[in-house]
Steps between C-alpha positions, in 0.01 A plus 500: 500500500575634154830407341644556154669163503446330163604160617379224726367548847770437760451440869762626741496381861620736771524331840377748761709334767814491301624743232556499127680315223487170314371434153325280250195467283209268447522223245252268336334440163705383201861450596427486870672264737393650830676408821317334785525332836756220506412216730763275645585267785523775765421398860238745627376490858319834500164508318545583134266799524710655779709664225337711228699668222348817357783578258651394265205364303568143392347533150703805394845560352783697661766676298709692751802382695304500827147486640329590827330214685204581726222313677357429843496239775160345564579367848399610850864493616645693206692729737728208587557397141768590245497505119794442267523531121762298312604517135814339361766534768333804664276488806340807658276556802170683477379800696171407674262771624253496786227342286711214372568652157854453374715640221848429363609765246745448214531121505749410223357275230721214381388361164481122463391424144181696431425569866635654817439295816406666831445307822307665785509333842303589814633356826364479854759408769270236653256406222732443203483658156320518167650583163393628158712469186415736211620452143484848347501525122787704353338557160586856396263786429393617157492860618626701201631292211667745260676258265515127433653248262402149396732216601345234274759232580397506867129561440495827690488876478774698671382843619623798698286659769585865558310536829660201670838541321511135401536259210229234500408200289146395413443141392279495189357156580376554855559870570733436794724795582857497628732782597820462299681802641400765748458577869572152635645325192851564371777733609738750345389836359159586646200544271310825560288609202492255207341647186618288206584132453688285247543123520774263390317171547798290389725628780204551737590865545282810528616853419312769687514879479490640854394862460592591857860387439520615135641159416439169325524205738580143402304248708570127523148355512626174649595665829387864474855643513524857363791698352538818293553464126480865391479829691450876453174469313206740507176377345609160379314196372649158423450206260688179421614394151507117490677501162831649612424453870540864598310729732366806315453818703303803381572815700422869473717748689399863444458528121732210418349162421729197496451134414773273634577129478668329796656156501393376846785248516789733411341834588603649163270789393430601140302811411239432232337841480571838648614853417617500138369150441148541365400714798132536589373856463301509823367238733423632850549162662507130425215319674467186286770304322518167318692334217338418164753238392316416176611842373815519717386816675421639841159658562490785749212728594391766746166384633371849581605691185417197279829546314661176381808405297667199349880487528703284267723281718776497234518867400333679789274684255169612657169495312186655637215249521246647743374844599192717549531658153672207333262239363237599759315218667122463478495494883751623765767252598735560791793277570559348843665198342536329165600161365636462145433221251586506129459875459184523712495675837254373760429784741332529841436800720327556832302808386285318246476132600533345157763309301590656163728393215683737263647387169812715493546483121181697433386628841181293492338466842264218593330391818623166636285481814246742643311395814275807477592604854374854443241621243754726326703195392258401229359154426652207694732257327579161651352319797624432849600707803491879487822703485530811716866602500721303257857615550742238362490259205708210370456286188440125520551420131464123529151533649396798284423715801619796700572489872358817659549622858214710640620708795153618597393140565837355597444233235669348194293408194553313176355687199455311171633710212249354255177533699576743784371245751642544849588229755612550860843344553589621850384742763548578866136540599428413861263207473211454257208726418436846359807722460511844659661715232533793741440528873295766674510364853485219753233416754494226764254328732570281803357176646596364257758728344401591143680729257336708224624742234346737247613561143529854368560488124227240473248534785479174691507358851699184570547270801837327556568161656826560689567128533518451121495847343177421311267791413118508481310779322237668722377785282599689189640385167379159380277435800170316432292810570702714260539779757618829355682616816696828486878463521591483868787681671448344846312205647349377828280193555214409734519121480191428709280713277703407185536867410807675364558872556722672250600855411533692176575866434758776485586818693157648418263203510594213729215250548439186703289215356366164618443192283369153584716197412213371290562785256214739570516863382739708718337746743641830624605514868667842534606782270383831362144367468480331842617589850636813670847606614835545321494393133674182391796550269762255379394190693782247515372254762195395701467299822178397678398511867174310460419505871475880477367497140798716402736502203842659547613667179854613417513818287838550333411843365449642851739257678209422730323206662120539500213303655183441294165392646386208281132568569491878444813570295608772747876566522744627768880542521683256731859613436667756274744793525269667755334211683749293705870547575807330355680496166280616211387219274641651180364289213305204646430201276330235716382404846390211724294495822568332835164564665589298811760765580309792343776582252569522128818435303567730203772453236664820377699548180727751675799307636313175425352517849210352697318708761286383790197727565296513821138498381378674813743795490640504146858489635762347268819297566752365241552125556696410183690696235832508318651613833282296738528139389696184574655300220464594133327834445157543345545613140142611442178493698154408372171369632476362855282242673519400866484131601412516870533124557845490345618833640617621160438752227453397137640765268494531122832597342388687185843515340662155519382144465601363841380411848668681789489412866 
């Protein structure tokens, strides 16, 4: 399936027997401390393999307040057995279906240190019990870091994540992550949409602009408690002045820009700049803000208009420093974030993945680090990992480096200011191996269960190890054969023949290709040049019925499910607005097959729903949506894969870094 997600691949588990909800994300690599199975002195009289847990995955991290637990009973007398799930002081009983699969939705997670402990027990009235204890990592996501500050005294970076509405710390020595305030840490005023961060390391306090509440919140980082410091703001940004220990707030309401100091202890507010006080002629909005204490000034800028000003913190006088027609740069520089040091602004932006410095006294621009991600960026500068979407930056003066958060990769890097060399400090990659920088789709095989995915921005096929999260490259970028595979928008795999089928195309020229895992040249299977029947349009997913030598193709342009003969390329419609009865599919995005029951599951953007389609008749039935779902609702639907042995659907959530059950 094709998705525009510019972040990591996420796997979402939807238990067919049980409903929706839960949350989390995979964790490994630098900074990982994955959870696992905890063994202990538990008397077990049932065989250990009588109880199998499908979800949660032991190697992953879970960042919501609850999780769904699912699995199955591998025992001939499962109908007489019961399953309970315990966490903290809570114990809940599972629903068990006629095949022995069980599910317990919305199990509350109680954090104990870095983990949440879940105990699952299966009991037979005459044959005893067996128990599993899972230690689930609570390391937070790095979903969308929009601002961060260095806390040198504690050897960490403090950052705000807009997607998960949380304040997190990242240890600079080992990359370990900890949620300091957010969904399950701290109380008081809720945090909805953090956009700007200031840090008072001495008092261990963070000051966060919450754009949804139009307020500055004060957060005690020792316990996560949140309270309002300043309200009635519009487009505010915040900084902290360690000299006089005040919080400095830059805000623009209508045409009036104000710069205000706040004493966080007394609450006294003092206006530094505003109407009649060195007013700024025009600045559409303030997107970046920092203090240049060497020159006792605040630096503000609008990242889209490229306008920037320095404001004297004593007089409030504004001086223009940056602009499209003012000291023009030799290359375009947009401002997602900046860090100031002795009159030099270090700037990052997610449009052009480079790090640039600007000497504000003369407007001189110079490249600090250029990974050469795209040819238009010019010659590379510095070695180390590639940047794809740098969004936030902080200065580590003692180590002569910048700390840069890349939201495309979900990673944090150190960038040396002298050489431009880049070092990975922390990430949330699931396991080891090649990174998928965008996801086009999932594919699975059974006996044993294997999971595959295809990259879109960079064409590649990858296999996942679900026990560890590790990834192995099968074809595409950096493979030994140097295959130049077209960018895929959907993927299906024939494991026995080691062949991947993938689709490319648009509303006028959809095509289906095959490529061997060894990296041979792709061959055409069906399209304008091969096969008869309805044309292929915007192909968003493919599933294989190898026994019938058929590929089922989901066409989003026509909201149709088609069957393609793999030997001839001929095509026919299985279900659309004419063929089959039931609710129209709207805008389909992905599908999965259950050939044993001659049905397909299709995820639909409309109402975030999942339809079941009878492959013989084309009839459609809604089995899950915003209105048809137990537990927490599905926020967004993506690619699907059916695990027949586990009785579950695997679904990609293209919008958030989490695992749902």
